[in-house]
VEXDREN-2710 file (C-alpha; in Angstrom, 1 decimal):
% VEXDREN-2710
k/r/px/py/pz
1/MET/81.1/85.1/56.3
2/VAL/84.6/85.1/54.8
3/SER/87.3/84.1/57.2
4/PRO/90.1/86.7/57.6
5/ASP/92.5/83.8/57.9
6/ARG/91.8/82.9/54.3
7/PRO/93.0/85.6/52.0
8/PRO/91.4/85.9/48.5
9/HIS/93.1/84.0/45.8
10/ARG/92.5/83.6/42.1
11/ASP/95.1/81.8/40.0
12/PRO/95.1/83.5/36.6
13/GLY/96.8/80.5/35.1
14/ILE/93.7/78.2/35.3
15/GLY/90.2/78.7/34.1
16/PHE/87.5/80.2/36.3
17/PHE/85.5/77.0/36.4
18/ASP/88.6/75.0/37.4
19/GLU/88.9/77.1/40.5
20/LYS/88.1/75.3/43.8
21/ASP/86.1/78.3/45.1
22/THR/84.0/78.4/42.0
23/LYS/83.1/74.7/42.2
24/GLU/82.3/75.1/45.9
25/ALA/80.0/78.1/45.4
26/ILE/78.0/76.4/42.6
27/GLU/77.5/73.3/44.8
28/LYS/76.4/75.4/47.8
29/ILE/73.9/77.4/45.7
30/ALA/72.5/74.2/44.1
31/LYS/72.0/72.7/47.6
32/ALA/70.8/75.9/49.3
33/LYS/67.4/75.9/51.0
34/ARG/67.3/79.6/51.3
35/LEU/68.7/81.9/48.6
36/THR/68.7/85.7/48.3
37/ILE/69.7/87.0/44.9
38/PHE/70.8/90.6/45.0
39/THR/70.9/92.3/41.6
40/GLY/72.4/95.6/40.4
41/ALA/72.4/97.5/37.1
42/GLY/74.8/95.0/35.5
43/ILE/72.1/92.4/35.0
44/ALA/70.4/94.5/32.3
45/ALA/73.6/95.9/30.6
46/ASP/73.2/93.4/27.7
47/LEU/69.6/94.7/27.3
48/HIS/70.8/98.2/26.8
49/VAL/69.4/99.5/30.1
50/PRO/71.8/102.3/31.2
51/ASN/73.8/101.8/34.4
52/TRP/73.7/104.3/37.3
53/SER/76.6/106.4/36.0
54/ASN/75.1/106.7/32.5
55/LEU/71.6/107.5/33.9
56/VAL/72.9/110.3/36.0
57/SER/75.0/111.7/33.1
58/ARG/72.1/111.6/30.6
59/LEU/69.8/113.3/33.1
60/LEU/72.4/116.0/33.7
61/GLU/73.0/116.5/30.0
62/ASN/69.3/116.9/29.3
63/LEU/68.9/119.5/32.0
64/GLU/72.0/121.4/30.9
65/SER/71.6/121.2/27.1
66/GLU/70.5/124.8/26.8
67/THR/73.3/126.1/28.9
68/TYR/76.1/125.3/26.5
69/GLN/76.7/126.3/22.9
70/ASN/76.8/122.8/21.5
71/ASP/76.3/119.1/22.4
72/HIS/80.0/118.4/22.6
73/GLU/80.6/121.1/25.1
74/CYS/77.7/120.0/27.2
75/HIS/78.7/116.3/27.1
76/SER/82.4/117.1/28.0
77/THR/81.3/119.3/30.9
78/VAL/78.9/116.8/32.3
79/GLN/81.4/113.9/32.1
80/GLN/84.0/116.1/33.9
81/ALA/81.5/116.8/36.6
82/VAL/80.5/113.2/37.1
83/ASP/84.1/112.1/37.2
84/PHE/84.9/114.8/39.7
85/PHE/81.9/114.5/42.0
86/HIS/81.2/110.8/41.4
87/GLN/77.7/109.4/40.8
88/MET/75.9/110.0/44.1
89/PRO/76.9/113.7/44.5
90/ALA/76.2/114.2/40.8
91/ALA/72.7/112.8/41.4
92/SER/72.2/115.5/44.0
93/ILE/73.2/118.1/41.5
94/VAL/70.6/116.6/39.1
95/ASP/67.9/117.0/41.8
96/ALA/68.9/120.5/42.6
97/LEU/68.5/121.4/38.9
98/TYR/65.1/119.8/38.8
99/ASP/64.1/121.9/41.9
100/GLU/65.3/124.9/40.0
101/LYS/63.6/124.2/36.6
102/HIS/60.4/122.4/37.9
103/PRO/59.8/123.8/41.4
104/LEU/56.2/122.5/41.6
105/HIS/56.7/119.0/40.4
106/ALA/60.5/118.3/40.4
107/LEU/60.5/114.7/41.6
108/ASN/57.6/113.7/39.3
109/GLN/59.3/115.2/36.3
110/ARG/62.6/113.6/37.3
111/ASN/61.0/110.1/37.6
112/ARG/59.3/110.5/34.2
113/ASP/62.6/111.5/32.6
114/ILE/64.2/108.4/34.2
115/ALA/61.5/106.2/32.7
116/LYS/62.2/107.6/29.2
117/ILE/65.9/106.8/29.5
118/LEU/65.4/103.3/31.1
119/TYR/62.9/102.2/28.4
120/ALA/64.2/104.0/25.4
121/SER/65.6/100.9/23.7
122/SER/63.1/98.3/24.8
123/GLY/59.8/100.1/24.2
124/ASP/56.5/98.7/25.3
125/SER/57.3/95.0/24.5
126/PRO/60.7/94.2/25.9
127/VAL/60.1/90.4/26.0
128/ASP/60.0/90.0/22.3
129/ARG/63.4/91.7/22.1
130/THR/65.0/89.9/25.0
131/PRO/67.7/87.3/23.9
132/GLU/67.4/84.0/25.6
133/ASP/71.0/84.2/26.6
134/SER/70.7/87.5/28.4
135/LEU/72.0/87.7/32.0
136/ALA/68.5/88.6/33.3
137/VAL/67.1/85.4/31.9
138/TYR/69.7/83.3/33.7
139/VAL/69.0/85.1/37.0
140/LEU/65.3/84.4/36.7
141/ARG/65.9/80.8/35.6
142/LEU/68.0/80.2/38.7
143/ALA/65.3/81.7/41.0
144/VAL/62.5/79.8/39.4
145/ALA/64.4/76.5/39.4
146/LYS/65.3/76.9/43.0
147/ARG/61.8/77.8/44.0
148/LEU/60.4/74.7/42.3
149/ALA/63.0/72.6/44.3
150/GLY/61.5/74.0/47.5
151/CYS/64.0/76.7/48.2
152/ASP/63.0/80.0/49.8
153/VAL/64.1/82.4/47.1
154/HIS/63.9/86.2/47.1
155/ILE/65.3/88.7/44.5
156/LEU/66.4/92.0/45.9
157/THR/67.4/94.8/43.6
158/THR/68.5/98.4/43.6
159/ASN/67.3/98.8/40.0
160/TYR/64.3/101.0/39.2
161/ASP/63.2/99.2/36.0
162/ASP/60.6/96.4/35.6
163/MET/62.8/94.3/33.2
164/LEU/62.8/91.3/35.5
165/GLU/59.1/91.3/36.0
166/GLN/58.4/91.7/32.2
167/ILE/60.7/88.9/31.3
168/ALA/59.3/86.6/34.0
169/GLY/55.9/87.0/32.4
170/HIS/57.2/85.3/29.3
171/HIS/56.6/81.7/30.2
172/GLU/58.4/80.2/27.2
173/ILE/61.7/81.2/28.7
174/PHE/61.0/78.8/31.6
175/SER/59.0/76.2/29.8
176/ASP/61.6/73.5/30.3
177/LEU/61.5/74.1/34.0
178/GLY/57.8/73.5/34.4
179/SER/57.3/76.8/36.0
180/ASP/53.6/77.3/35.5
181/GLY/53.0/77.2/39.3
182/VAL/55.6/79.8/40.2
183/ALA/54.7/83.4/40.2
184/VAL/57.4/86.0/39.9
185/TYR/56.0/89.3/41.2
186/THR/56.9/92.8/42.5
187/ASN/56.9/92.6/46.2
188/TRP/55.8/95.6/48.4
189/ASN/55.5/93.6/51.7
190/HIS/58.6/94.2/53.7
191/GLU/57.4/91.5/56.2
192/ASP/57.3/88.8/53.5
193/ASP/60.1/86.3/54.4
194/GLY/59.6/83.0/52.6
195/LEU/55.9/82.6/53.2
196/ALA/54.9/83.4/49.6
197/ARG/54.6/80.6/47.1
198/GLY/56.4/82.4/44.3
199/VAL/59.5/84.5/43.8
200/PRO/59.2/88.1/45.1
201/ILE/61.2/90.9/43.6
202/SER/61.8/93.7/46.1
203/HIS/63.0/97.1/44.7
204/LEU/64.9/98.5/47.6
205/HIS/65.5/101.9/46.1
206/GLY/62.1/102.3/44.4
207/PHE/60.3/101.2/41.3
208/ILE/59.7/103.1/38.0
209/PRO/57.6/100.9/35.8
210/ARG/57.2/101.6/32.1
211/THR/53.5/102.3/32.7
212/GLY/52.0/103.6/35.9
213/SER/53.4/105.8/38.7
214/ALA/56.8/105.6/40.3
215/ARG/57.1/104.5/43.9
216/GLU/59.5/105.2/46.7
217/VAL/62.4/106.3/44.4
218/VAL/65.8/106.8/46.1
219/PHE/68.1/108.8/43.8
220/SER/70.0/111.7/45.4
221/GLU/72.0/112.0/48.6
222/ARG/69.1/113.5/50.4
223/GLU/66.9/110.6/49.6
224/TYR/69.5/108.1/50.5
225/ILE/69.9/109.7/54.0
226/GLN/66.2/109.6/54.4
227/TRP/66.1/105.9/53.3
228/ASP/68.7/105.0/55.9
229/ARG/66.6/106.5/58.6
230/GLU/63.1/105.7/57.7
231/SER/62.7/103.1/54.9
232/LYS/60.9/99.9/55.6
233/TRP/63.4/98.1/53.3
234/ARG/66.3/99.1/55.6
235/ASP/65.5/96.1/57.8
236/TYR/64.4/93.8/55.0
237/LEU/67.8/93.2/53.6
238/PRO/69.5/92.3/56.9
239/LYS/66.6/90.1/57.8
240/ARG/67.2/88.1/54.6
241/VAL/71.0/88.0/55.0
242/THR/71.0/87.2/58.7
243/GLY/68.4/84.5/58.4
244/GLY/70.9/82.0/57.2
245/GLY/71.2/80.4/53.8
246/LEU/73.2/82.0/51.0
247/THR/73.2/85.5/49.4
248/LEU/74.5/86.0/45.9
249/PHE/75.3/89.5/44.4
250/ILE/75.0/89.6/40.6
251/GLY/75.6/92.7/38.5
252/ALA/76.3/94.8/41.6
253/SER/79.6/96.5/42.2
254/LEU/79.1/96.7/46.0
255/ARG/79.9/100.4/45.8
256/ASP/76.5/101.3/47.4
257/TYR/77.5/102.3/50.9
258/ASN/74.1/101.5/52.4
259/ILE/74.2/98.0/51.1
260/ALA/77.9/97.4/52.1
261/ALA/77.2/98.8/55.6
262/MET/74.3/96.4/56.1
263/ILE/76.3/93.4/54.9
264/ARG/79.1/94.3/57.3
265/ARG/76.8/94.9/60.3
266/PHE/74.3/92.1/59.9
267/SER/75.6/89.3/57.8
268/ARG/75.8/85.9/59.4
269/GLY/75.3/83.6/56.5
270/GLU/77.3/83.0/53.4
271/VAL/77.6/86.0/51.0
272/TYR/79.1/85.7/47.5
273/ALA/79.5/88.3/44.9
274/LEU/80.3/87.7/41.2
275/LEU/82.6/90.5/40.0
276/PRO/83.9/89.9/36.5
277/VAL/87.5/91.0/35.9
278/GLU/86.2/92.3/32.5
279/ASP/84.6/95.2/34.4
280/GLU/88.0/96.5/35.2
281/VAL/89.3/95.9/31.7
282/ALA/86.4/97.8/30.2
283/HIS/86.9/100.7/32.7
284/ALA/90.6/101.0/31.8
285/GLN/89.9/100.9/28.0
286/LEU/87.1/103.6/28.4
287/ARG/89.7/105.9/29.9
288/GLY/92.4/105.1/27.5
289/LYS/94.6/103.5/30.2
290/PRO/96.4/100.2/30.2
291/TRP/94.8/97.5/32.3
292/LEU/97.1/95.9/34.8
293/PRO/96.3/92.3/35.6
294/SER/97.9/92.7/39.1
295/SER/95.0/95.0/40.1
296/ALA/92.4/92.2/39.7
297/ARG/93.0/91.1/43.3
298/TYR/91.8/94.4/44.8
299/ALA/88.1/93.6/44.5
300/SER/88.7/90.3/46.4
301/LEU/90.6/92.2/49.1
302/ARG/87.7/94.6/49.5
303/GLY/85.3/91.6/49.7
304/LEU/87.4/90.2/52.5
305/HIS/87.2/93.4/54.3
306/LEU/83.4/93.4/54.1
307/GLY/82.9/89.7/54.8
308/VAL/82.0/88.8/51.2
309/ARG/83.5/86.0/49.2
310/VAL/84.2/87.5/45.8
311/LEU/84.3/85.2/42.8
312/ARG/86.2/86.6/39.8
313/PRO/85.0/85.4/36.4
314/ASP/87.3/86.5/33.7
315/PHE/84.5/87.4/31.3
316/TYR/80.9/88.5/31.4
317/GLY/79.7/85.3/29.7
318/GLN/81.1/83.2/32.5
319/VAL/78.5/84.8/34.9
320/CYS/75.7/83.4/32.8
321/GLN/77.5/80.0/32.7
322/PHE/77.9/80.1/36.5
323/LEU/74.2/80.7/37.0
324/HIS/73.3/77.9/34.6
325/GLU/75.6/75.5/36.5
326/ALA/73.8/76.4/39.8
327/THR/70.4/75.9/38.1
328/ILE/71.1/72.2/37.1
329/PRO/69.1/70.1/39.6
330/THR/71.4/68.1/42.0
331/ASP/69.4/64.9/41.6
332/LEU/70.5/64.7/38.0
333/ARG/74.1/64.1/39.2
334/VAL/75.5/66.1/36.3
335/PRO/79.3/66.4/36.3
336/ASN/80.7/69.9/36.9
337/TYR/81.6/72.2/34.0
338/SER/85.3/71.3/33.9
339/THR/84.5/67.5/33.8
340/ARG/81.9/67.9/31.0
341/LEU/84.2/70.1/29.0
342/ARG/87.1/67.6/29.1
343/LYS/84.8/64.6/28.4
344/TRP/83.4/66.5/25.3
345/TRP/86.9/67.3/24.2
346/GLN/88.1/63.7/24.6
347/SER/85.2/62.4/22.6
348/TRP/85.2/65.0/19.9
349/SER/89.0/65.1/19.3
350/THR/89.2/61.3/19.2
351/GLU/86.6/61.2/16.4
352/ASP/88.4/64.1/14.7
353/GLN/91.6/62.1/14.4
354/LYS/90.0/59.1/12.7
355/PRO/91.2/58.1/9.2
356/GLN/88.1/59.7/7.6
357/ARG/89.0/63.1/9.1
358/LEU/90.1/64.5/5.7
359/ASN/86.8/63.6/4.0
360/ARG/84.9/65.1/6.9
361/LEU/86.8/68.4/6.8
362/VAL/86.2/68.6/3.0
363/ASP/82.5/68.1/3.6
364/TYR/82.5/70.7/6.3
365/SER/84.3/73.3/4.1
366/ARG/81.8/72.6/1.4
367/SER/78.9/73.1/3.8
368/LEU/80.4/76.4/5.0
369/ARG/80.9/77.5/1.4
370/GLN/77.3/76.8/0.5
371/PHE/76.1/78.5/3.7
372/ALA/78.2/81.6/2.8
373/ILE/76.8/81.7/-0.7
374/ASN/73.2/81.4/0.5
375/GLU/73.6/84.2/3.0
376/GLU/75.4/86.4/0.5
377/ARG/72.3/86.3/-1.7
378/GLN/70.2/87.6/1.2
379/LEU/72.5/90.4/2.4
380/ASP/72.4/93.8/0.9
381/ARG/75.5/95.4/-0.5
382/THR/77.7/92.4/0.4
383/PRO/79.3/90.8/-2.6
384/HIS/81.5/88.4/-0.6
385/VAL/80.9/86.3/2.5
386/LYS/83.2/84.0/4.3
387/ALA/82.2/81.5/7.0
388/GLU/84.5/80.0/9.7
389/VAL/84.1/77.6/12.6
390/TRP/86.5/77.8/15.6
391/VAL/86.7/75.0/18.1
392/ARG/87.5/75.1/21.8
393/ASP/90.9/73.4/21.8
394/ASP/92.4/71.2/24.5
395/PRO/90.8/72.8/27.6
396/ASP/94.1/73.0/29.4
397/SER/95.4/75.3/26.7
398/ARG/92.6/77.8/27.0
399/ARG/92.6/78.5/23.3
400/LEU/90.3/78.5/20.3
401/ARG/91.5/76.9/17.0
402/LEU/90.3/77.6/13.5
403/TYR/88.7/74.3/12.5
404/ALA/87.0/74.8/9.2
405/SER/86.5/77.6/6.7
406/SER/84.5/78.2/3.5
407/GLN/87.8/79.6/1.9
408/ASN/90.1/76.8/3.0
409/VAL/92.1/74.3/1.0
410/VAL/92.0/71.3/3.4
411/LEU/95.3/69.6/4.0
412/PRO/95.3/69.0/7.7
413/ASP/98.0/66.4/8.3
414/ALA/101.8/66.7/8.6
415/GLY/103.1/70.2/8.3
416/TYR/99.7/71.8/9.0
417/TRP/99.9/74.5/11.7
418/PRO/96.3/75.6/12.5
419/HIS/95.5/79.2/13.4
420/SER/94.6/79.6/17.1
421/ALA/94.0/82.3/19.6
422/ARG/94.3/82.4/23.4
423/ILE/91.1/83.1/25.3
424/GLU/92.2/86.2/27.1
425/HIS/91.2/89.8/27.8
426/MET/91.6/92.5/25.0
427/SER/92.0/89.8/22.3
428/ARG/92.0/91.1/18.8
429/TYR/90.3/87.9/17.6
430/VAL/86.5/88.0/16.9
431/ALA/86.2/84.4/17.9
432/VAL/87.5/85.1/21.4
433/SER/85.3/88.1/21.9
434/ALA/82.1/86.1/21.0
435/PHE/83.2/83.1/23.1
436/ALA/83.9/85.2/26.1
437/ALA/80.6/87.1/25.8
438/ARG/78.6/83.9/25.3
439/GLN/76.4/86.0/23.0
440/ALA/76.2/86.9/19.4
441/THR/78.5/89.9/18.6
442/GLU/78.9/92.0/15.5
443/GLY/81.2/94.9/14.5
444/THR/83.9/95.9/12.1
445/VAL/87.0/93.8/11.3
446/GLU/89.9/95.7/12.9
447/ASN/92.8/93.5/11.9
448/SER/92.1/92.9/8.2
449/HIS/95.4/93.8/6.5
450/ASP/94.1/93.9/2.9
451/GLY/90.5/95.2/3.7
452/ARG/88.8/92.2/2.2
453/TRP/86.6/91.7/5.2
454/THR/84.9/94.7/6.7
455/HIS/82.2/93.4/9.1
456/PHE/81.5/90.3/11.1
457/LEU/78.8/88.4/13.0
458/ALA/80.1/85.9/15.5
459/VAL/78.0/83.4/17.4
460/PRO/79.1/81.0/20.2
461/ILE/78.4/77.4/19.6
462/ILE/76.8/75.8/22.7
463/LEU/75.6/72.2/23.1
464/PRO/72.4/72.4/25.1
465/GLU/71.4/68.8/25.5
466/ALA/72.6/66.1/27.9
467/PRO/75.3/65.1/28.5
468/TYR/76.7/68.6/27.7
469/TYR/74.1/70.8/29.5
470/GLU/74.8/74.2/27.8
471/LEU/78.5/73.6/27.1
472/PRO/80.2/76.3/25.0
473/VAL/82.5/74.5/22.6
474/GLY/83.3/76.9/19.8
475/VAL/82.3/79.9/17.6
476/MET/81.0/80.3/14.1
477/ILE/81.8/83.6/12.3
478/LEU/80.5/85.2/9.2
479/LEU/83.0/87.7/7.6
480/LEU/81.4/90.2/5.2
481/HIS/83.0/92.3/2.5
482/ALA/80.7/95.3/2.7
483/PRO/82.8/98.4/2.0
484/ALA/79.7/100.4/1.1
485/ILE/78.4/100.1/4.7
486/GLU/79.9/102.9/6.7
487/GLU/78.4/102.0/10.0
488/GLU/80.4/100.1/12.5
489/VAL/77.8/97.3/12.6
490/TYR/76.2/95.8/9.5
491/PHE/72.8/94.8/11.0
492/GLY/72.4/98.0/13.0
493/ASP/70.0/96.7/15.6
494/ALA/71.4/93.9/17.7
495/GLU/67.9/92.5/18.2
496/SER/66.8/92.7/14.6
497/ASP/64.9/89.7/13.4
498/HIS/67.3/89.1/10.5
499/MET/70.3/88.9/12.8
500/ARG/68.5/86.7/15.3
501/GLU/67.4/84.2/12.6
502/LEU/70.9/84.2/11.0
503/ALA/72.5/83.6/14.4
504/VAL/70.2/80.6/15.0
505/ARG/71.2/79.1/11.6
506/MET/74.9/79.7/12.4
507/LYS/74.6/78.1/15.8
508/THR/72.7/75.1/14.4
509/LEU/75.4/74.4/11.7
510/GLY/78.2/74.9/14.2
511/GLN/76.6/72.4/16.5
512/GLU/76.6/69.8/13.7
513/PHE/80.4/70.3/13.3
514/LEU/81.3/70.1/17.0
515/ARG/78.8/67.6/18.5
516/PRO/80.4/64.2/18.9
517/THR/78.5/61.4/17.1
518/THR/78.8/59.3/20.2
519/SER/78.1/60.6/23.7
520/PRO/81.2/60.7/26.0
END
């Protein structure tokens, strides 16, 4: 439990992984013998699975589509209703409409409609479309690695979907962990408490698989009240939390009153929650309001009130990095993230200042020019392509710096002032957005003054091998001149084979630029 004598603190002037609380939490998770991972809708956001608010809104729009004259009027009315009533009461309105429209099979129809929305983007084969850097993959890797190390690991979730189970069945994702002997499975035994050999996934609020029947779904207020009185899972969560060890909330806002109440009533062990500040930034932007950095401390204060130690990553990508850091086996004695980053920077920047620096930069610019030319030939309606590599600058500066470009004239010595961008929220720089997301991103170029570059694809450069262990060190960007493409994204489907293959090529070339020739 969090001590009331220790108020929450997050120094915005230093990086998340330089924070003492972050280092302490990673070390505790890595050493834990009992770990409960509690996941919410946020773990599947990067897989395009809708969150609770979007799910309720879409169900309500579908039910009310014939009531209004056009889609815009329906959408506006539904959004106003959800904003006014909030999600849980709005869910009760959804159930009331199902009772009205489908009196003989209201719940079955509702659950079928939920399944259509949940699996609309992933289809029947979600694993083939799941990026290896998705948050759900990192959650499962942590669970499997800890179980292989002899830790009692359970995953608890309020999500209805089977995304975790589907991904867990794809053994290639865990091949480096040697996970053949660890089963990840849907758990229906509420008495199961560490006796099983594998990693059980317990759906506390019901399960709606992509094939088969829904089970024990809790959706509206009436069902939540019944759950609190009668559900076998009501005692399962406190049994896990009170049994010692460590509980980690990921992708969960802690707004579910039932869960918050049980944490407060029963918790005796250590409870952590990863709540990215970027959630609040995105919420403010969605409503057209300015984000006030001073509000970032409120989530920590609420955690203090509930007895939860809230960790505040600045960006979504840092949640994945956090889980990766906790997955590294303690017997490898790998230095922490901050130490590895600084050792990489010292080694790479020292090499970059050697007398042959100019020749190397010329070679890099030529490589980027050839890369851009090759890709230009394969891209439709794109007469010009520019390639850039940005490097993570001195870690204490928290900046990215433009290092090499296919369009540059290289004169890097006296008088040269390199282009750089601070790693911060609401940055207009593509490089910062991709680095913060820790995933490939694409879109339209917003700050192109002359309209030369219309679209972009940006890929973070991560060094996976020892001694770096998944260290993000920069970004590679392709800027496209494609004025004939009216869509906001060039590739259209974020999981398209073309985009994934191109992203791999970009990452590989970027690693050649930013990997020191000698280990630190």
